N, C-alpha and C positions, 0 to 999 in steps of 0.2 A: 313653895315651889311653883314654877310656872307649868301650866298645862300645855302639852303639845297638841297641836291640831290633829284631828283624826287623819289617818292615811287616806289620801285621795288617789284614785286611779289616774294613770297618765292620760294626757289629753290626746295622745296618738290613737287613731282608730285603726283597727285591723279588720280586714274583711275576712269573713268566715268562709271557708271553702266547704262545699257540700261533701258529705262523707262518701268515701269510695265504696262502691259495692264490691262484695267479695268476688275474687276471680278476675277482675279487670285490671289491666296494667295501664301505664301512661300511654303506651303506644296505641291502645284501643281508643283512647279518648281523643286523639288527633283526628281532624276531619279527613274524610276520604278524598284524596287528591289523586289525579291521574297525571302521568308525565306529559309534558307538552309535545305535540306533534309538529311536523314541519309546517303545516298550514297555520298552526297557532303562532309559530315564530314569524311567519310571513305577515300575519295580521298585526302583530305587535311591532316588529322591527322593519317591515317592508321586505320585499322580495330580494334575496341576494342576487347580484348580477344584473338587476334591472332597476337601477335607481330612477329611471325616467318612465317606468311603467311598460306595459305590453301593448302591442298593436292588436286591437280587437278583431281585425280581419284575419291576420296571419298567426297571431299568438307569439310572434317574435318580439324581443325587447326593443324599445325605441333607442335611437341613437342619441348621443348628447348634443347633437347639432339639430337646429330647427330648420324646417323648410322655408320659413319666412326669411331668415337670415341668409340662407344659401341662395334663394331666388332673387332677393333684392341686391345682394352683392353681385350676382351674375348680370343683373340688369344694368347696374351702375358701372362696373369695371369688368371688361371682358375676361372671363375665366376665373375671376376672383372667388365666385361662389363654389365652383368646382374645386379650386385649390383648398378652400375652407373645409369642404366636405371630405377631402382626402383623395379625390380623383385628380392626381397631379398631372398625369399625361394629358387628359382632356383639357384641364385648366390651362396648361402651358400651350397646347395647340390653339385654343381659342384666343389666348393673348397674342401669340405670334401671328396668327392669321389676321387679327385686327390691326396689328402694327404694320404688317407687310402690305396690306391692302388699303392703308390710310383710313381705317375705320369702317370700310365696307364689310369686313369680316365680322364686325360686331353683331351683325344680324343673327349669326349662329348662336352667339351668347345671349342675345335678347330672346330668341325663341326658346332656348334652353331654360332661361330664367322663368319665363312665363309657364312653361310646362312643369317646372318644379313647383311653382306657386300653386298651380291648379291641381296637379295630380300627386304632388309629393315626390319623393325620390328615396334614394338610399345612400348611405355613406360608403366609404371604401371597404368596410367590413361586411356590407350587405344588410345592415340593420336599417329599417325604415326611419326616415327623418321625422322628428317630432312635429306634430301639427301646430 
């Protein structure tokens, strides 16, 4: 008769777990975790309601409009920057004044654009324009 080879253990390795001490449950073995606070969420996901950040001087959230875009638009086309920032009445007045005075009323829009570029401004909701 043929001899059978001796029984060999399986090639699969199993990790040995350390023995549990008496009186401890699986809940005790989990690491100590604290629930996330609002500031933790702000660090991870950004601040809700302020996707463009906060103004360091006032603490208010920035507008989604930039002061460079508003100022340059106001310099190039009378009232266009104000219309872009949401100040529709002022934008229309600047445009109408420039048209009625054959371009002389564009001075108001030029000065307004320079002031917005230098000092910043606010959108129609009162939020400061992004720098």
